[in-house]
Every structure is written in C-alpha cells, then in structure tokens.
C-alpha positions, 0 to 999 in steps of 0.5 A: 490359304487361296492366294498361296496355293495360287503362288504354289501352282504358278511357281511350279508353272513357272519353274517347268518353264525352265527345267535346266535351271531348276535342275541346276538350283536344285542340284547345287541346294542338295549338295549344300544342305545333304553335306551340311546335314550329313557333318550335323549328324557325325557332330550330335552324334559324337560330341552335342548328344548328352553323356550318358551320366547325370550332371555331366557338366559338373563332372571332372577328371583328374590325372597327374602331370609330373614335370616332363610327362604328358599326363600319369596316373593318380594313385590311391595316397593321392586319391585318398588325401585329395579325398579328405581335403578337397572342399570343391568338390561333392564326390570323389571317386578313383578308377582303375582300368586294366584286362583281365581274362574271362574264362567258362563254358564259352571259351576264354575272352580278355575284356576291359575291366575297372576296380572303383571306389565307393562314390563311382556308381553314386557321382556318375549318377548310374544304377543298375538296370538288372539287380543293384550295382555295389553297396557299401558292403561290398567294400567292406565285406567279404571279396567276390562281387561284380557287377557287369557291363550290358553288352557283355550280358547281351554277347556272352550271355544272351541277356539271360536274367538267370546271370544275377547271382550266377559265378565268373571266372575272372582271371582264375577267381569266381565272383558273384555277377549281382548287377548289371549296367545300362545299355550305352554306359561307358567309362569316360576313357572308353569312348575313344577305344571303340569297347566298353569296360565289361566288368566292374569291381569294387576297390577294398583298398584300406581307406584310410592308408594315406603315405608316401606314393608307391612308385615301383622301382623305377617310378614310371608309369604308376597304373591306369588309374585316373580320379573322377570329381563331381564339382560342388554347385556354385563352384567353378573349374577354376576353384578346383584347380586353385585348391589342387594347386595348393593341395600338391605342395603339401602333399611334397610336404608331407613326402607324399610326394617324392621331392624333386619329382614336381606333380602337378594335378591336372583337372578338366571337364569328363567332355573335354577329356572324351573328346579333345581335339576331336571337337575341334576338328569336327566343328572346323569341318562342320564350319567348312560345310556352312561355306558351302552352303553359302557359296551354293546360296550365292550361285543360286541367287545369282542363277535366279538373278540371270532368269529374272532378266526375261521376267522384267516385261512381266513383272512390270505389265503385273505392276501396271495392271495394279499388282501391288509391290508385296504381291510380286515379292511373295511370289518371287521368294515363293519359287525360291522357296519351292525350289529350296524344299525340293532341294531339301528332300534331294539333299536329306537322300544325299545326306542319307547316302553321305552317311553310308559312305562316311561310315567307310571313312569316318575312323572307328575310334572316333567316339560314339561315330557309330551312332551316326544317323539321320534323327528328328534334329537332324531333319529339323536341321534340313527344315531350317537350312531349306528355309533360310537357304531359300530366303538367301536364294531368293531375297535379291532377286524378289527384291528386285523384281518387285520395286518400284521402278519396273517400269523404268528398269523395263525400258532400260532393258528394252533399250539394251541398257546396263539398267541400274547400278543395284541391278549390276552390282548385286551379282558382282557383291555374291560372285566376290563373295563366294570367291573370299569363302571359296579362298577359305576353304581351299587354304584350309584345305591346302594346309590340311593336306600339306599336314597331312603329308608331312604327317605321312612322311615321319620316320616311324623307326619300324616297317609296319608291313606283314606285322601281326600283332596281338596282346595276351595276359597270362592270369596271375594265379597260373602264372604267379612266378616270374619264371612261369610267365618268361617260360610261356612266351618263351614257349609261344614264340618258339612254337609260332616261329616253327609254322612254315611261312613265319619269319620270327617272332617276339614279344614286347611289353608295349607296342609302339603308335598303341600304347602309351609310355612314360619315362622311368628315372634311371642311375647313368654311371658317370653322368650328372644331370646339369641344372638338376633336370631328370635323368630318365628314359622309356623302357621296354621288356622284350625278347630276342627277335623284337627288333628284327620282327620290327625292322627297327635298324641296328646302329651299333652293337648287337641286340639280345639272343638266348643267352640273355637270360636271368643269369647271365650278365645283365645287357641293355640295348639303348636307341639313338635318342639315349645315345646323345643325351647321356653319351654324346660325344662317347660310345656308349657301348659297355657303359652302365645304367640302371633305375632308381630303387635297384641296386641292379645295374646293367651293360649297354650292349647295343644302339637302335634306331630311334622308334616314334612310340607315344604319337607320330607327332611326338619326337623319340625320347630316350628309350631303353630295352631289357630282355623279358628274362631278365626283367625280374632284376628291377620289376616284377615280370609283366604278365600282359605282353604283345606278340608280334610275328613278322610272316611271309605274305598276308599276316591276316591268315595267320591269326587262326594258326596263331590262336591254335598255337596259344590254345595248345600251350594254354587254353585259358590265355585268350589271344585279343587286340588281334591287328596287322601292324599296317592296321595299328599305324592307319588307326593313328593316321584315321582322323586326320585322314578323315578331316583332310578328305572333308575339306578337300571334297569341300574346297572343290565344291566350293571352287567348282560353285565360284567358278560357275558363278564368275562364269555366270556373271560375266556371261550374263554381262556380256548378254545384257550389254550385247546391244551396247557392245555391237553398236560400239564395234559398229562404230569401230571399237576393236572387239579385242579391246572389249574382251580386254575391258570385260576380262578385267571387268571379271579380274576385279571380281575375282582380285576382291574376292582373293583379298577379301578370302585371303583376310579372312583365311587369315583371321581364321588360321588360330582355329586350325593351328592345333589341327596342322603338324610341321606347318605354319596356319599362316604359310606364306607359300601356301597362301600366294599358291591359293590366291596364283591357283585361283586367280588362274581359275578365274581369269579362265572363267571369265576368258570364256564368256568375254570371248562372245563379244568378237562374235557379236554382229554389228549389222544385226544390232543396228537392224534391232535398233 
C-alpha cells in the first residue's frame, strides 16, 4: 500500500510539471469517455433494459402479410384457427388497438384503448397493482368491465384508490374499473408512439366461431389487430414459422382465406417488433463512439510517448541505481491510470451534459428514450473504460521507458540518434491506426449525410407549411348513422373556415406520413390484370378543400365540391400512379372503378399528384379519393377523421380557437393528436437527423484527433532528428530536400492509414446499408472523396512541422557536438 501511495504521489507530482500536456490528455480522454457513456446510457434505456414482461425472450408478435402489402392485421378467425391448432406456442392472445373518447367531469379526452383476449395478461406475466386483472367471467359474463393504465390513474384521477368499482364513460358507455396495471407497462406497439394504451377491454367474441375471414368490402386493412404468442419451452422460432406456413395453406384450403390473396403469417420476437432498425442504428452509433475512444487513446499514447523522450535520462539513472523493471513499469502505468481517472471523472460530467443536450436532439418517438440517465450501469462502464483506456494509453510508453536497453537508448538520445526501431515505429503505427479509424468514421458520416440529403429532397406531393392537424373521433352511440357523421364534419369545416385568418379546412381519413394505409382490391372497367396480378389501390375519404389545404397539385380534371353529395353521381379522384398503372396511354377522366364486393361504380373526375403516405422511402402507390359524403356507398362512414386546416400564419396559434369550435358543436368530442403538418414531416426524419448529427460529430472529433496525432508524430520526429538534420545541412544538404523527405514520411503514414481505413470501411459497409436511402454503402465517389480530403488534411498536418527543418541552425548544431 505504501509503494502504491508513493507511486501515486510521484505520478501527481510529475503530471503537475506538464500542466499543458496533462490537460490535453485529460480533455482528450474526457471526450472519448463522455460520448461513450452518453451513448451507452441511451442504448441501455432504449434497447438493453429488460422489457416489462415475464419471459420476454419467448414472446412473439404475429401479423399477416398479403402479397404486395407490407403488413396486415390478424383477424378474429385467424386467431381462433391458430389457437386450436398451434403446438409450438403455450399461449396465444389477440390484441385490437384503437382510440376511444373518455368523458366525465374532468372533460372529454381521446385515449388509446385495446380489446384483449383471455390469455393476454397471463401471457405477458402482468398483474394489477390495484384491484384485479380480467378473469374468465369478464370474457363470458356481463359486459362492462375495464382495466386502466397506471398513467391514466395518476394523470386523470390523481392515483385515487376509490377509482376501483367506479364507472368510466367510454364512448358513451359506462364501464366499471376493476383494476390498475403496473407503472411502466406498455403494449409492444406503444413503445414507438410516445404514449401508452390507457384502456383495456375484454374481447367477448364468440370463441368457437371460425368462419371465413371478415374482409370489409374492398378488403383493405382488417382492423388494428395483432397476435401475441408465448413460444413453448424448447421450441424455436424456425419451428413456429414452419408450423404457421402449413397452417396458412390450410386456411386457404378451408376457405378462411379468400382464394388468390396469398396470405402468410409473420412471426418475430417482440423485441424485434418494438425496436426494429433502431437497434441496429444505435449499435452503429455506439460502435462509432468506441472508435472515437480508441482514436483518443492512440492520441494520448502518442502524447505520452513524446513526453517519454524527456524521461530517458531519469529512467536510466534509476535503473542504474537498482530500480527493477517492474517498478518502473508500475510507475509509468500509475501516471496513465491517474490521467485516465481524472479524464473519466471529467467524462462523467461531460456525459451528463451530453445526455441533457441529446434530450433536445433525440426523437421523442424513440422507444423509452425519456428514461435515459446516468445509472449504476453507466458508472460501471465509465470505470471499465477508465481502466482499459488508461492501460491502452500507458502500456506502450511504459514498456519503452522500463525496457532493459535504457542505457543504450539514453546514449542514443544524447547523441541525437533516432533510437531503436520499435521506438521509431510505435508512434507511426499508432498514427496509422488513428487515420484508419478516422477514415471509417468519416466514410460512414459522409454516406449517412448524403442519404439524409436524399431523404430531404424527396417530393412529398404536398406542402406542410402553416397547416394544423388534429384527430377527431365521434362516439358511435351519439353518431350511429352515416348522415349524422357527415353532417358533423361538414358543419365543423364550415365553422372553422369562417374564422378570420383560416384559408381552407377539410377532413381526411388518414393523414400522410402519420397513418399507414393499405391497398384495397378494386374493379377497373375495361382493365384485365396481366399475370393474375392484384388490381388494387389505397383509398382515402376526404371533404372538398382537402387538396387545396394540403397543396396537392391538380393534374387533370377537377377536385370535389359541395355538389358531390350522397344523392349525386358517384365520383372519385385518382393519383398519377393509378392513372399510369390502369390507364396507360389513355385519358382516365370519365372511366369507372369500384371496389370488390360492391356493385357501385364511380366516375373518375380528376387526377392529382402522387403523395408519399406510408413513409418517405416508400414510393407512391395507386391511390383513389372518394368524397366523405359518398363513402357509405361502399363501406360504413368512418367515425374517426383528421381535420386539416390551412392558416395564413402561425398554425399553432389556432389550436384553441379550433378547439372552441369543436366544443360548440359537441363538448363530448375531444381534439386529439394536435400537431402542425411540419411537425408530422419532421418526426419522420427525426431519427435519421439524430443519427447523422452524431456520426458527423464523431467524424469531426476523429479527424481532429487524427490530425493532431499526425502533427505530433512528425513534430517529435523533427525534434529528435534536429541534431542529425543540422549536420546534414552543414555538409551541404538542401533544407528543401529534407523537408520533402519528412513530408514523404508523413504521407506514407497517412497513405497506409487511408488504405487500411478504406478496407475496413468496405468491410463494414454492410452494416450501414439498411440505414441508407438512394445511395450505395460502397459508393466509390464517397470513398474517393474521403480519401482525397483526408489526404489533404494529412499533408497539412505533416508539412507544418516539417517546415521547422529549414529553421535548423547548422552552426549551433556543430557547436553542441
């Protein structure tokens, strides 16, 4: 203990003699450690923290997939069929998510809700923290029980235990609260939407009714249902997938699936369903932070190596006086560990500040990101990083200063010689490593930046500026008939448009880039499908003025007006993709289309520009628009619509006036999901923007550290060879020639680092490919551009210290000799 305390005091004393160097080392390590701890904290909050379910690794999510559609819902019939026949799962539950209106003395509020089957809570291993969860009687007995979330209990009822047994008015129906779920419990589909499901209702469907799939006319999205399954112990995901493929074939044979729809069932672990590509992106960002730390450690090692030049004499004298090599090694490592410890403490402070800064940058819809913070795990990572970083930074200098050839190297140093081969090449190898790692980061950042620019340049098909949006859901008991629903929304649009400062208003079934839309099979008169391909298109219900509010360009014909009512001629407007697909080289105006299952046909009266709906990266599909007043010709008029309002300025300032208009029409109808259209578009690009920002930040840090490393190594080389260079100049060597040779040495190091780095970047390109849009992960222009840019930077970092050679005084060199 005494020798350790002595080493510690000596280390602190020596570090105090080099305040500038020590501060540089501490700052460098703090940057590397701080960013790693901050990213690890985000990683732990988002993907590493256990999910709030028992046996989460065995829980699978089930969805259907129809050919040509990314995902579809599991129907009641599919669920019942699977429950009776699946052998690879212990339990199976069906979840149906939607929105409900919660009314009462506290006012009207739209909240997320779900109906669940009997195995739902046992499958997830979740019970109530107050009251009880559903029992068998709730699924077979009298209707009217509800379980609420802990968040709703606290937010709306202040955690009042008297809520148990009381009634809630949900969509105009009174239901009795029987339980409250634990804090932090969420549905798998809640993690990416920023709000948890608050209302849980028992699914009381007939448990024995297994008939044909209930496909609404047109066969589009079959509700917001999905399955949850608990994989049987010993079974594998591959076993479950194989069994489901067999059952899919039997579903078609039995007529439960419509012939020709080619359904299959998707099954994947619930963690994959929750985190998806976010997990890959965060791991890549964490790996980038680790690369920055490695570059920082290499830089610190080179800095300490340069300081070691001044300590050869001291170490040689101590070795001559009998100091053992292990003692010298321990002393040097102690100094590095002290620097790493101070850098680690500074890194924790930096990580705390970085987490606070990231709070403004991280997208709110990133799962569990609000739970990010420094915890015992983050501090543990800091401790490990400090020790490993200290050893990485100090091991090479320690081995050199404690080597057995100190006396020989001391004499070489006094003569101005270049030292041994390892002494010359260890700094060079560190620089090559720095440059190579910097290349990997800069290439990754350049690719992601170009991808992000491509994403921002996508033509949305609409103009989001100064447009306010909100979701409105009409309770079924108050609006049971189609006419009442149409009347409400038409009157709402009229009242909103009467406000001074409002340009136009309209309602739409599904808002682009906010709600996923799935295609419906359609009948196109005069068109036959080649190769038996499906004839389908996405459908939208809108009121007149929607295209004008959204700034969607009219290409041909007309849009809707007040004359397009239920008792007038049925009309539709189609987009350009639908016109190109089904009426190539023809004028679609005056053509007719309908939906499968309906005898009604509508006339095409207009063609509008394509709109990106499901995602920026998903090309527009065939889409057709029907007037909201005419929807009941095909399906029941939707109760839930989105109000879109075009304002002259500051869309957010109109939230309260519009809310007042809705209350005047019906105080029981809440205004939900209030956002500007610009916010909707921004949220789509929020995670790519966050990823690009961090990659650019890491790339800049890596580039700065690598530049400093190159500069430092060349500076040390010139300093160590000053005596030799002075003699050469005295003997007639041209300083310019010596400068060129020194620059050549630096460029060799940079070139070796570039080649190694480009090779590593190519090997890691596959990891980035899923995060890129409209650019290859092996784009040659990007790689050549990065190589050229880093080559110029390396040349500058090499040339500046090389210029000192011209200032070497040969007379002073000879006098010292």
